[in-house]
N, CA, C and O atoms as a MOPAC input file, in Angstrom:
PM7 MOZYME 1SCF
protein

 N      0.99100 1    -0.80300 1     0.16800 1
 C     -0.06600 1     0.01700 1     0.30000 1
 C      0.56200 1     1.01200 1    -0.17700 1
 O      0.34000 1     1.64500 1    -1.20900 1
 N      1.93900 1     1.23500 1     1.16900 1
 C      2.56000 1     2.47900 1     0.76000 1
 C      3.59800 1     2.61500 1    -0.58500 1
 O      3.85500 1     3.73600 1    -1.02500 1
 N      4.14500 1     1.44800 1    -1.17300 1
 C      4.54100 1     1.33900 1    -2.68600 1
 C      3.47900 1     2.28400 1    -3.20500 1
 O      3.74400 1     3.44800 1    -3.50700 1
 N      2.03500 1     1.65300 1    -3.32000 1
 C      1.53000 1     2.40200 1    -4.38500 1
 C      0.95700 1     3.57400 1    -4.05000 1
 O      0.33400 1     4.17700 1    -4.92300 1
 N      1.03200 1     3.97900 1    -3.06100 1
 C      0.78700 1     5.50500 1    -2.68100 1
 C      1.88200 1     6.43600 1    -2.98400 1
 O      1.62500 1     7.47400 1    -3.59400 1
 N      3.17800 1     6.13700 1    -2.58500 1
 C      4.55500 1     7.00200 1    -3.20800 1
 C      4.50500 1     7.26100 1    -4.87600 1
 O      4.70600 1     8.22100 1    -5.62000 1
 N      4.06600 1     5.64400 1    -5.05000 1
 C      4.28000 1     5.73900 1    -6.93100 1
 C      3.23900 1     6.85500 1    -7.33300 1
 O      3.59100 1     7.73000 1    -8.12400 1
 N      1.88100 1     6.84300 1    -6.77000 1
 C      0.98400 1     7.93300 1    -7.08400 1
 C      1.74800 1     8.90600 1    -6.73600 1
 O      2.24600 1     9.46800 1    -7.71100 1
 N      2.12400 1     9.45000 1    -5.45800 1
 C      2.42000 1    10.91700 1    -5.31200 1
 C      3.89600 1    11.56200 1    -6.16800 1
 O      4.39600 1    12.67700 1    -6.31700 1
 N      4.17300 1    10.36000 1    -6.53800 1
 C      5.75100 1    10.24900 1    -7.67000 1
 C      5.16600 1    11.02800 1    -8.99100 1
 O      5.66800 1    12.06900 1    -9.41400 1
 N      4.27600 1    10.51700 1    -9.45400 1
 C      3.81600 1    10.11900 1   -10.92900 1
 C      3.28700 1    11.71700 1   -10.81400 1
 O      3.52000 1    12.54600 1   -11.69300 1
 N      2.55900 1    11.99800 1    -9.61700 1
 C      1.61800 1    13.41800 1    -9.88600 1
 C      2.68100 1    14.63200 1    -9.73300 1
 O      2.42700 1    15.73300 1   -10.21900 1
 N      3.87800 1    14.37600 1    -9.03600 1
 C      4.85100 1    15.55800 1    -8.89900 1
 C      5.49200 1    15.81200 1    -9.83900 1
 O      5.85800 1    16.98300 1    -9.93300 1
 N      5.98700 1    14.62900 1   -11.16000 1
 C      6.35500 1    14.29500 1   -12.11100 1
 C      5.62100 1    14.99900 1   -12.81200 1
 O      6.06700 1    16.14000 1   -12.93000 1
 N      4.24900 1    14.73400 1   -13.57500 1
 C      3.26500 1    15.52300 1   -13.89300 1
 C      3.29500 1    16.52100 1   -13.88800 1
 O      3.39600 1    17.13500 1   -14.95000 1
 N      3.21300 1    17.23600 1   -12.54000 1
 C      3.18200 1    18.62900 1   -12.34200 1
 C      4.46000 1    19.43200 1   -12.72400 1
 O      4.35500 1    20.55900 1   -13.20600 1
 N      5.51500 1    18.91700 1   -12.53400 1
 C      6.90900 1    19.41800 1   -12.76300 1
 C      6.93800 1    19.71800 1   -14.63900 1
 O      7.33800 1    20.74000 1   -15.19700 1
 N      6.48300 1    18.69900 1   -15.16800 1
 C      6.16000 1    18.96500 1   -16.64100 1
 C      5.30600 1    19.43700 1   -16.94200 1
 O      5.32100 1    19.87200 1   -18.09300 1
 N      4.49900 1    19.56800 1   -16.40900 1
 C      3.32400 1    20.55100 1   -16.84500 1
 C      4.06600 1    22.47400 1   -16.32800 1
 O      3.77200 1    23.55500 1   -16.83700 1
 N      4.78200 1    22.25100 1   -15.48600 1
 C      5.09500 1    23.81900 1   -15.07600 1
 C      6.25900 1    24.01600 1   -16.04800 1
 O      6.50300 1    25.17000 1   -16.40000 1
 N      6.98300 1    23.03500 1   -16.50500 1
 C      8.51400 1    23.29200 1   -17.50700 1
 C      7.58400 1    24.09200 1   -18.39400 1
 O      7.40200 1    25.30900 1   -18.37700 1
 N      6.79100 1    22.78000 1   -19.51100 1
 C      6.24700 1    23.49600 1   -20.41900 1
 C      5.59300 1    25.29700 1   -20.26300 1
 O      6.05700 1    26.10800 1   -21.06400 1
 N      4.85800 1    25.64400 1   -19.53300 1
 C      4.58000 1    26.93400 1   -19.30400 1
 C      5.53600 1    27.94200 1   -19.24600 1
 O      5.30200 1    29.12800 1   -19.47500 1
 N      6.60000 1    27.47500 1   -18.94300 1
 C      7.63600 1    28.72200 1   -18.41400 1
 C      8.66200 1    28.82500 1   -19.70600 1
 O      9.35300 1    29.79000 1   -20.03200 1
 N      8.58200 1    27.92200 1   -20.15000 1
 C      9.64300 1    28.22200 1   -21.74100 1
 C      9.73500 1    29.68000 1   -22.17000 1
 O      8.90500 1    30.58900 1   -22.18800 1
 N     10.94700 1    29.60800 1   -22.48900 1
 C     11.07900 1    31.31700 1   -23.15400 1
 C     10.55400 1    31.50800 1   -24.38000 1
 O     10.04100 1    30.40900 1   -24.59100 1
 N     10.41200 1    31.94700 1   -25.00500 1
 C      9.82700 1    32.33700 1   -26.08800 1
 C     10.47300 1    33.19800 1   -27.04400 1
 O     10.22100 1    34.38100 1   -26.81400 1
 N     11.39800 1    32.96300 1   -28.27300 1
 C     12.45200 1    33.56400 1   -29.11300 1
 C     11.76700 1    34.23900 1   -29.70900 1
 O     10.74400 1    33.57500 1   -29.53900 1
 N     11.30800 1    35.42300 1   -30.57100 1
 C     10.81200 1    35.96500 1   -31.59100 1
 C     12.12500 1    36.51500 1   -31.98600 1
 O     12.81700 1    37.31500 1   -31.35700 1
 N     12.48200 1    35.65900 1   -33.74600 1
 C     13.63800 1    36.36800 1   -34.35000 1
 C     13.25300 1    37.52400 1   -35.19800 1
 O     14.18700 1    38.19100 1   -35.64500 1
 N     11.97600 1    37.89600 1   -35.51500 1
 C     11.56400 1    38.97000 1   -36.08900 1
 C     10.02400 1    39.55400 1   -35.39000 1
 O      9.20700 1    38.86800 1   -34.77600 1
 N      9.96500 1    40.60800 1   -35.61400 1
 C      8.86500 1    41.27300 1   -35.18300 1
 C      8.01600 1    41.46600 1   -36.14300 1
 O      8.65000 1    41.69500 1   -37.17300 1
 N      6.98500 1    41.48600 1   -36.30400 1
 C      5.90200 1    42.03000 1   -37.32800 1
 C      5.80900 1    43.36500 1   -37.52100 1
 O      5.49200 1    44.10600 1   -36.59100 1
 N      6.08100 1    43.83200 1   -38.77500 1
 C      5.78900 1    45.03000 1   -39.02200 1
 C      5.18600 1    45.55200 1   -40.63100 1
 O      4.85000 1    44.90000 1   -41.62000 1
 N      5.21600 1    46.48900 1   -40.45500 1
 C      4.72800 1    47.13900 1   -41.69800 1
 C      6.09200 1    46.88800 1   -42.62500 1
 O      7.16900 1    46.80300 1   -42.03400 1
 N      6.04200 1    46.75900 1   -44.20200 1
 C      7.35100 1    46.74100 1   -44.92800 1
 C      7.90100 1    48.16200 1   -45.09500 1
 O      7.21000 1    49.03500 1   -45.62000 1
 N      8.93700 1    48.35700 1   -44.72400 1
 C      9.85500 1    49.59800 1   -45.17100 1
 C      9.90300 1    49.91400 1   -43.20300 1
 O     10.92400 1    50.38300 1   -42.69900 1
 N      9.27000 1    49.73600 1   -42.76500 1
 C      9.34100 1    50.06500 1   -41.18300 1
 C      8.09300 1    51.19200 1   -40.72500 1
 O      7.35100 1    51.65100 1   -41.59400 1
 N      7.98400 1    51.48300 1   -39.63700 1
 C      6.96300 1    52.69500 1   -39.42200 1
 C      7.17600 1    53.99500 1   -40.69600 1
 O      6.24100 1    54.35300 1   -41.41200 1
 N      8.24600 1    54.44000 1   -40.76400 1
 C      8.11400 1    55.71300 1   -41.76800 1
 C      7.50800 1    55.47000 1   -43.37400 1
 O      7.00100 1    56.29800 1   -44.13200 1
 N      7.75200 1    54.09900 1   -43.56400 1
 C      6.75300 1    53.46200 1   -44.95800 1
 C      5.25900 1    53.56300 1   -44.33000 1
 O      4.31200 1    54.19500 1   -44.79800 1
 N      5.27900 1    53.12200 1   -43.66600 1
 C      3.36200 1    52.85700 1   -42.68200 1
 C      3.03200 1    54.22100 1   -42.89100 1
 O      1.94800 1    54.45500 1   -43.42400 1
 N      3.74700 1    55.13100 1   -42.57900 1
 C      3.00400 1    56.71400 1   -42.26600 1
 C      2.99800 1    57.37900 1   -43.64000 1
 O      2.09500 1    58.10800 1   -44.05100 1
 N      3.82600 1    57.13000 1   -44.13800 1
 C      3.81200 1    57.41600 1   -46.03500 1
 C      2.94100 1    56.89100 1   -46.56900 1
 O      2.41000 1    57.60200 1   -47.42200 1
 N      2.39500 1    55.61000 1   -46.41500 1
 C      1.65900 1    54.79900 1   -47.33800 1
 C      0.13700 1    55.42500 1   -46.75300 1
 O     -0.84700 1    55.55100 1   -47.48200 1
 N      0.16100 1    55.72000 1   -45.55600 1
 C     -1.32700 1    56.01700 1   -45.11200 1
 C     -1.68800 1    57.68200 1   -45.49600 1
 O     -2.83900 1    58.10900 1   -45.58100 1
 N     -0.68600 1    58.35000 1   -45.66300 1
 C     -1.08800 1    59.42000 1   -46.15500 1
 C     -1.07900 1    59.81000 1   -47.42200 1
 O     -1.76700 1    60.79500 1   -47.69000 1
 N     -0.43700 1    59.25900 1   -48.33400 1
 C     -0.40400 1    59.24200 1   -49.72800 1
 C     -1.84200 1    58.76200 1   -49.90100 1
 O     -2.52800 1    59.54800 1   -50.55400 1
 N     -2.43000 1    57.72100 1   -49.49600 1
 C     -3.81400 1    57.36700 1   -49.56800 1
 C     -4.72500 1    57.65800 1   -48.53100 1
 O     -5.34000 1    56.66000 1   -48.15700 1
 N     -4.99800 1    58.66600 1   -47.97000 1
 C     -5.85800 1    59.31100 1   -47.04400 1
 C     -6.32000 1    60.23900 1   -47.66400 1
 O     -5.67000 1    61.22300 1   -48.01700 1
 N     -8.00500 1    59.96800 1   -47.96800 1
 C     -8.88600 1    61.43700 1   -48.18600 1
 C     -9.26500 1    62.11500 1   -47.20400 1
 O    -10.02100 1    61.59100 1   -46.38600 1
 N     -8.80800 1    63.53000 1   -47.03400 1
 C     -9.35500 1    63.88100 1   -46.01400 1
 C    -10.52900 1    64.65600 1   -45.90200 1
 O    -10.90300 1    65.43000 1   -46.78400 1
 N    -11.15600 1    64.45000 1   -44.76600 1
 C    -12.72900 1    64.71300 1   -45.04200 1
 C    -12.87500 1    66.67300 1   -45.09500 1
 O    -11.94800 1    67.45600 1   -44.89200 1
 N    -13.99200 1    66.94900 1   -45.35300 1
 C    -14.49900 1    68.42900 1   -45.71300 1
 C    -14.81100 1    68.66700 1   -44.59500 1
 O    -14.19200 1    69.70000 1   -44.33700 1
 N    -15.38600 1    68.38300 1   -43.72200 1
 C    -15.92000 1    68.95200 1   -42.39700 1
 C    -15.02100 1    68.71600 1   -41.07900 1
 O    -15.38900 1    68.08900 1   -40.08700 1
 N    -13.61000 1    69.42100 1   -41.28600 1
 C    -13.00900 1    69.29300 1   -40.40700 1
 C    -13.23500 1    70.79200 1   -39.63700 1
 O    -13.58200 1    71.89900 1   -40.04900 1
 N    -12.87000 1    70.26700 1   -38.34300 1
 C    -13.39500 1    71.65600 1   -37.55200 1
 C    -12.30200 1    72.56200 1   -37.33600 1
 O    -11.22500 1    72.04600 1   -37.03800 1
 N    -12.37700 1    74.00500 1   -37.44400 1
 C    -11.01700 1    74.47900 1   -37.18900 1
 C     -9.92600 1    74.29500 1   -38.37000 1
 O     -8.80800 1    74.76700 1   -38.16400 1
 N    -10.20600 1    73.58300 1   -39.69600 1
 C     -9.17600 1    73.38300 1   -40.37600 1
 C     -7.61700 1    72.66500 1   -39.68400 1
 O     -6.41900 1    72.61600 1   -39.96700 1
 N     -8.46600 1    72.23600 1   -38.73300 1
 C     -6.42100 1    71.76200 1   -38.41000 1
 C     -7.03100 1    70.51900 1   -37.54100 1
 O     -8.14400 1    70.46100 1   -37.01800 1
 N     -5.67300 1    69.24200 1   -37.53100 1
 C     -5.88900 1    68.07600 1   -36.83400 1
 C     -4.38900 1    67.78500 1   -36.50300 1
 O     -3.55400 1    67.49500 1   -37.36000 1
 N     -4.21300 1    67.86300 1   -35.55100 1
 C     -2.94200 1    67.28300 1   -34.71200 1
 C     -3.23800 1    66.64100 1   -33.51200 1
 O     -3.54000 1    67.10900 1   -32.41400 1
 N     -3.04600 1    65.03600 1   -34.05100 1
 C     -3.27400 1    64.02700 1   -32.98100 1
 C     -2.69500 1    62.76500 1   -33.36900 1
 O     -1.73200 1    62.72100 1   -34.13500 1
 N     -3.26400 1    61.68300 1   -32.85300 1
 C     -2.71800 1    60.42100 1   -33.16300 1
 C     -3.60100 1    59.41900 1   -32.70700 1
 O     -4.36500 1    59.42000 1   -31.74100 1
 N     -3.34600 1    58.49000 1   -33.64100 1
 C     -4.54400 1    57.77800 1   -33.36700 1
 C     -3.48300 1    56.23100 1   -32.62700 1
 O     -2.29800 1    56.01400 1   -32.87900 1
 N     -4.21900 1    55.55300 1   -31.89200 1
 C     -3.06200 1    54.20700 1   -31.23700 1
 C     -4.31700 1    53.02300 1   -31.72100 1
 O     -5.54700 1    53.06400 1   -31.66900 1
 N     -3.54100 1    52.20000 1   -32.10100 1
 C     -3.66000 1    50.90700 1   -32.99000 1
 C     -3.24400 1    49.52700 1   -32.62300 1
 O     -2.11400 1    49.16200 1   -32.94700 1
 N     -4.28200 1    48.47600 1   -31.78400 1
 C     -3.54900 1    47.06400 1   -31.61400 1
 C     -4.16700 1    46.27800 1   -33.16500 1
 O     -5.32600 1    46.42300 1   -33.55300 1
 N     -3.28300 1    45.58500 1   -33.77800 1
 C     -3.95500 1    44.66900 1   -34.71400 1
 C     -3.17300 1    43.73200 1   -34.29900 1
 O     -2.35900 1    43.75400 1   -33.37500 1
 N     -3.54500 1    42.62200 1   -35.26300 1
 C     -2.95600 1    41.19800 1   -35.73600 1
 C     -2.47000 1    41.09800 1   -36.49000 1
 O     -3.12600 1    41.31700 1   -37.50900 1
 N     -1.03400 1    40.72100 1   -36.70400 1
 C     -0.36900 1    40.44300 1   -38.13600 1
 C     -0.64500 1    38.98000 1   -38.24600 1
 O      0.07400 1    38.31500 1   -37.50000 1
 N     -1.33600 1    38.41700 1   -38.83800 1
 C     -1.19600 1    36.94800 1   -39.44200 1
 C     -0.40900 1    36.18100 1   -39.42500 1
 O      0.41100 1    36.72500 1   -38.68600 1
 N      0.20000 1    34.82600 1   -39.82200 1
 C      1.39800 1    34.40200 1   -39.95100 1
 C      1.23400 1    34.64400 1   -41.68400 1
 O      2.37200 1    34.65500 1   -42.15300 1
 N      0.29600 1    34.81900 1   -42.66000 1
 C      0.02200 1    34.58500 1   -43.91500 1
 C      0.08500 1    36.28000 1   -44.36400 1
 O     -0.39300 1    36.71400 1   -45.41200 1
 N      0.81800 1    37.15300 1   -43.26700 1
 C      0.72700 1    38.57500 1   -43.68600 1
 C     -0.48200 1    39.53900 1   -43.81400 1
 O     -0.54500 1    40.71600 1   -44.17100 1
 N     -1.29200 1    38.77200 1   -43.46000 1
 C     -2.76300 1    39.39200 1   -43.26700 1
 C     -3.27700 1    40.27800 1   -42.31700 1
 O     -3.97200 1    39.54100 1   -41.61900 1
 N     -3.37800 1    41.62400 1   -41.77600 1
 C     -4.07500 1    41.90200 1   -40.86200 1
 C     -5.30400 1    41.58900 1   -40.36500 1
 O     -6.00500 1    41.11900 1   -41.26000 1
 N     -5.87000 1    41.65300 1   -39.29300 1
 C     -6.89900 1    41.22500 1   -38.54000 1
 C     -7.20200 1    41.61900 1   -36.73200 1
 O     -6.38300 1    41.58100 1   -35.81300 1
 N     -8.31400 1    41.89900 1   -36.69900 1
 C     -8.73800 1    42.49000 1   -35.47800 1
 C     -8.18000 1    43.51400 1   -35.16900 1
 O     -7.40100 1    43.48700 1   -34.21600 1
 N     -8.41000 1    44.70000 1   -35.87100 1
 C     -7.79100 1    45.72300 1   -35.88700 1
 C     -8.50000 1    46.55300 1   -34.35400 1
 O     -9.73100 1    46.56000 1   -34.35700 1
 N     -7.87100 1    47.17500 1   -33.18800 1
 C     -8.94200 1    47.50600 1   -32.16500 1
 C     -8.29200 1    49.41000 1   -32.42100 1
 O     -7.28600 1    49.85700 1   -32.97300 1
 N     -9.00600 1    49.81600 1   -31.98400 1
 C     -8.28200 1    51.29400 1   -32.33900 1
 C     -8.65400 1    51.99200 1   -30.66400 1
 O     -9.80400 1    52.26200 1   -30.31700 1
 N     -7.56500 1    52.17000 1   -29.87900 1
 C     -7.10800 1    52.55800 1   -28.39300 1
 C     -7.67900 1    53.98300 1   -28.57800 1
 O     -8.69700 1    54.12800 1   -27.90300 1
 N     -7.40500 1    54.84800 1   -29.13800 1
 C     -7.28200 1    56.00200 1   -29.22900 1
 C     -7.80000 1    56.39700 1   -30.73700 1
 O     -7.22700 1    55.94000 1   -31.72600 1
 N     -8.75500 1    57.14300 1   -30.82200 1
 C     -9.19700 1    57.78200 1   -32.16100 1
 C     -9.14000 1    59.24000 1   -32.38400 1
 O     -8.82900 1    60.09600 1   -31.55700 1
 N     -9.47000 1    59.39700 1   -33.56800 1
 C     -9.39700 1    60.87200 1   -33.80300 1
 C    -10.49600 1    61.20500 1   -34.72700 1
 O    -10.59400 1    62.43200 1   -34.74600 1
 N    -11.15600 1    60.78800 1   -35.31500 1
 C    -12.69600 1    60.91700 1   -35.43000 1
 C    -12.60300 1    61.33000 1   -36.95000 1
 O    -11.63400 1    61.15400 1   -37.68800 1
 N    -14.02400 1    62.02100 1   -37.32000 1
 C    -13.87000 1    62.27100 1   -38.60700 1
 C    -13.76400 1    61.89400 1   -39.98800 1
 O    -13.55300 1    62.46600 1   -41.05700 1
 N    -14.09400 1    60.15700 1   -39.38800 1
 C    -14.09100 1    59.20400 1   -40.43200 1
 C    -12.41100 1    58.52300 1   -40.86400 1
 O    -12.26100 1    57.53800 1   -41.58700 1
 N    -11.25000 1    59.33100 1   -40.21400 1
 C    -10.15200 1    59.06000 1   -40.50400 1
 C    -10.05500 1    57.57900 1   -39.91400 1
 O     -9.44000 1    56.78000 1   -40.62100 1
 N    -10.60600 1    57.08900 1   -38.65900 1
 C     -9.88600 1    55.83000 1   -37.56600 1
 C    -10.29000 1    55.02400 1   -39.26500 1
 O     -9.41100 1    54.43900 1   -39.89800 1
 N    -11.54300 1    55.13100 1   -39.70700 1
 C    -12.36500 1    53.84200 1   -40.87900 1
 C    -11.28900 1    53.57700 1   -42.13000 1
 O    -10.94400 1    52.53000 1   -42.67700 1
 N    -10.77700 1    55.43800 1   -42.42500 1
 C     -9.81100 1    54.97500 1   -43.70300 1
 C     -8.63100 1    54.08200 1   -43.25400 1
 O     -8.21500 1    53.16400 1   -43.96000 1
 N     -8.05600 1    54.42800 1   -41.91300 1
 C     -6.94900 1    53.98300 1   -41.42000 1
 C     -6.87000 1    52.28900 1   -41.73700 1
 O     -6.09400 1    51.55400 1   -42.34700 1
 N     -8.20100 1    52.11000 1   -40.91900 1
 C     -8.60800 1    50.59400 1   -41.01500 1
 C     -8.46600 1    49.62200 1   -42.01500 1
 O     -7.91900 1    48.52100 1   -41.96400 1
 N     -9.21700 1    50.37100 1   -43.21500 1
 C     -9.20800 1    50.27100 1   -44.45600 1
 C     -8.16000 1    49.76400 1   -45.09300 1
 O     -7.90100 1    48.64600 1   -45.53900 1
 N     -7.44100 1    51.07200 1   -45.04800 1
 C     -6.09600 1    51.04200 1   -45.79000 1
 C     -5.08800 1    50.20800 1   -45.28100 1
 O     -4.19300 1    49.74400 1   -45.98700 1
 N     -5.24600 1    49.93500 1   -43.67700 1
 C     -4.25000 1    48.73600 1   -43.23900 1
 C     -4.51400 1    47.13900 1   -43.74100 1
 O     -3.62700 1    46.47200 1   -44.27300 1
 N     -6.19600 1    46.52700 1   -43.42400 1
 C     -6.38900 1    45.85800 1   -44.28800 1
 C     -5.63900 1    45.15200 1   -45.68300 1
 O     -5.24500 1    44.01600 1   -45.95100 1
 N     -5.67200 1    46.69100 1   -46.53600 1
 C     -5.19000 1    46.32300 1   -47.95400 1
 C     -3.77300 1    45.82100 1   -48.35400 1
 O     -3.35700 1    45.21900 1   -49.34400 1
 N     -3.08600 1    46.36700 1   -47.02800 1
 C     -1.22000 1    45.87200 1   -47.36100 1
 C     -1.21800 1    44.59900 1   -46.75400 1
 O     -2.04700 1    44.30000 1   -45.89500 1
 N     -0.29000 1    43.79000 1   -47.17000 1
 C     -0.03300 1    42.81900 1   -46.18200 1
 C      1.76700 1    43.21800 1   -45.56900 1
 O      2.64600 1    43.64500 1   -46.31800 1
 N      1.89100 1    43.03200 1   -44.56600 1
 C      2.71000 1    43.17900 1   -43.62900 1
 C      3.30200 1    41.79800 1   -43.28600 1
 O      2.75300 1    40.70000 1   -43.19600 1
 N      4.97000 1    42.28800 1   -43.07200 1
 C      5.96800 1    41.27600 1   -42.73000 1
 C      5.80000 1    40.77100 1   -41.74400 1
 O      6.09400 1    41.46100 1   -40.76800 1
 N      5.24900 1    39.32500 1   -41.46200 1
 C      5.11800 1    38.51800 1   -40.27500 1
 C      6.11800 1    38.53700 1   -39.05300 1
 O      7.32700 1    38.70900 1   -39.20400 1
 N      5.59100 1    38.36900 1   -37.99300 1
 C      6.37800 1    38.01100 1   -37.14000 1
 C      7.25300 1    36.28600 1   -37.18200 1
 O      6.67600 1    35.20100 1   -37.26100 1
 N      8.43900 1    36.47400 1   -37.11800 1
 C      9.42000 1    35.09700 1   -37.20600 1
 C      9.35200 1    34.59100 1   -35.85700 1
 O      9.26000 1    35.42200 1   -34.95300 1
 N      9.38600 1    33.19400 1   -35.53600 1
 C      9.92600 1    32.55400 1   -34.58500 1
 C     10.33500 1    30.96600 1   -34.88700 1
 O      9.50200 1    30.26300 1   -35.46000 1
 N     11.59400 1    30.41900 1   -34.50700 1
 C     11.98200 1    29.36000 1   -34.81200 1
 C     11.89100 1    28.95900 1   -36.48100 1
 O     11.49300 1    27.90900 1   -36.98700 1
 N     12.37100 1    30.10200 1   -37.08500 1
 C     12.07400 1    29.99400 1   -38.70400 1
 C     11.00500 1    30.01900 1   -39.27200 1
 O     10.98000 1    29.81500 1   -40.48600 1
 N      9.75000 1    30.29300 1   -38.51100 1
 C      8.26100 1    29.73500 1   -39.11900 1
 C      7.42300 1    31.22000 1   -39.00500 1
 O      7.29400 1    31.58800 1   -37.83700 1
 N      7.14500 1    31.64700 1   -39.48600 1
 C      6.09400 1    33.00300 1   -39.97100 1
 C      4.81700 1    32.36200 1   -38.54400 1
 O      4.10500 1    31.35900 1   -38.57500 1
 N      4.96700 1    33.48800 1   -37.36700 1
 C      3.54100 1    33.29400 1   -36.60700 1
 C      2.42600 1    34.56800 1   -36.11400 1
 O      2.82700 1    35.68900 1   -35.80200 1
 N      1.57000 1    34.33100 1   -36.11300 1
 C      0.84900 1    35.21600 1   -35.81300 1
 C      1.19400 1    36.34800 1   -34.53400 1
 O      0.97700 1    35.69400 1   -33.51400 1
 N      1.60800 1    37.67000 1   -34.14400 1
 C      1.95400 1    38.42800 1   -33.76500 1
 C      0.58100 1    39.80000 1   -33.63000 1
 O     -0.11600 1    40.26200 1   -34.53300 1
 N      0.60200 1    40.14700 1   -32.11300 1
 C      0.09600 1    41.85200 1   -31.77100 1
 C      0.32900 1    42.45100 1   -31.80300 1
 O      0.89200 1    42.61400 1   -30.72100 1
 N      0.43500 1    43.37800 1   -32.41200 1
 C      1.55900 1    44.57000 1   -32.49400 1
 C      0.44200 1    46.15600 1   -32.10500 1
 O     -0.74100 1    46.32300 1   -32.40300 1
 N      1.22900 1    46.94100 1   -31.48600 1
 C      0.55200 1    48.28900 1   -31.38900 1
 C      0.94600 1    49.48500 1   -32.42400 1
 O      2.11000 1    49.42100 1   -32.82000 1
 N      0.34900 1    50.31300 1   -32.80800 1
 C      0.68200 1    51.26600 1   -33.30800 1
 C      0.09900 1    52.25500 1   -33.24500 1
 O     -1.11600 1    52.38500 1   -33.39200 1
 N      1.11300 1    53.33200 1   -32.95200 1
 C      0.94700 1    55.40700 1   -32.80000 1
 C      1.25000 1    55.38900 1   -34.01900 1
 O      2.23600 1    54.85500 1   -34.52700 1
 N      0.03000 1    56.23900 1   -34.76200 1
 C      0.26800 1    57.22000 1   -35.82300 1
 C     -0.51600 1    58.44400 1   -35.75900 1
 O     -1.73400 1    58.61800 1   -35.71600 1
 N      0.90800 1    59.61400 1   -35.76400 1
 C      0.24700 1    60.80300 1   -35.95000 1
 C     -0.11000 1    61.26100 1   -36.68000 1
 O      0.58900 1    61.10300 1   -37.68100 1
 N     -1.23900 1    62.06800 1   -36.88400 1
 C     -1.95100 1    62.68100 1   -37.65900 1
 C     -2.01600 1    64.37500 1   -37.67000 1
 O     -2.48800 1    65.24800 1   -36.94300 1
 N     -1.48700 1    64.32800 1   -38.55000 1
 C     -1.39200 1    65.85900 1   -38.83600 1
 C     -2.13300 1    66.57300 1   -40.03300 1
 O     -1.77600 1    66.00900 1   -41.06700 1
 N     -3.03600 1    67.60700 1   -40.30300 1
 C     -3.83900 1    68.27700 1   -41.11300 1
 C     -3.73900 1    69.51200 1   -41.15400 1
 O     -3.87000 1    70.21000 1   -40.14900 1
 N     -3.54000 1    69.88100 1   -42.09200 1
 C     -4.09700 1    71.84300 1   -41.95700 1
 C     -4.67000 1    71.72300 1   -43.36400 1
 O     -4.01300 1    71.06700 1   -44.17300 1
 N     -5.69100 1    72.21700 1   -43.70900 1
 C     -6.59200 1    72.82500 1   -44.59500 1
 C     -6.18300 1    74.00300 1   -45.24800 1
 O     -5.97500 1    75.13800 1   -44.82000 1
 N     -6.09600 1    73.40700 1   -46.59500 1
 C     -5.15500 1    74.76200 1   -47.42700 1
 C     -5.83100 1    75.72000 1   -47.85900 1
 O     -5.27600 1    76.66100 1   -48.42500 1

């Protein structure tokens, strides 16, 4: 009986240690997900393709939007969430423009993987 009890306790302990070691493994990202060409290329792409609304109050916008999004392993963007919006329909345009472009996916162990990234995009507009 003692032997069986000791055996069961040892098996439970080994199962716990194995489970603990699996959950605490280091994840090494070789390359983080990004827009092709980096942040400056992203801002340039957005500004070149943005249609500024006519109804901007005060004729000036000097703000920033903060975005959380997932870059899938196939380079496509999904789950776009605006943490800080600008308004005037600009956020919706940015969302649509981001969905049109392929990003460079994150690389882990030489394999493309899905990754969540945060973007802060400056929005500066002066009506001419």
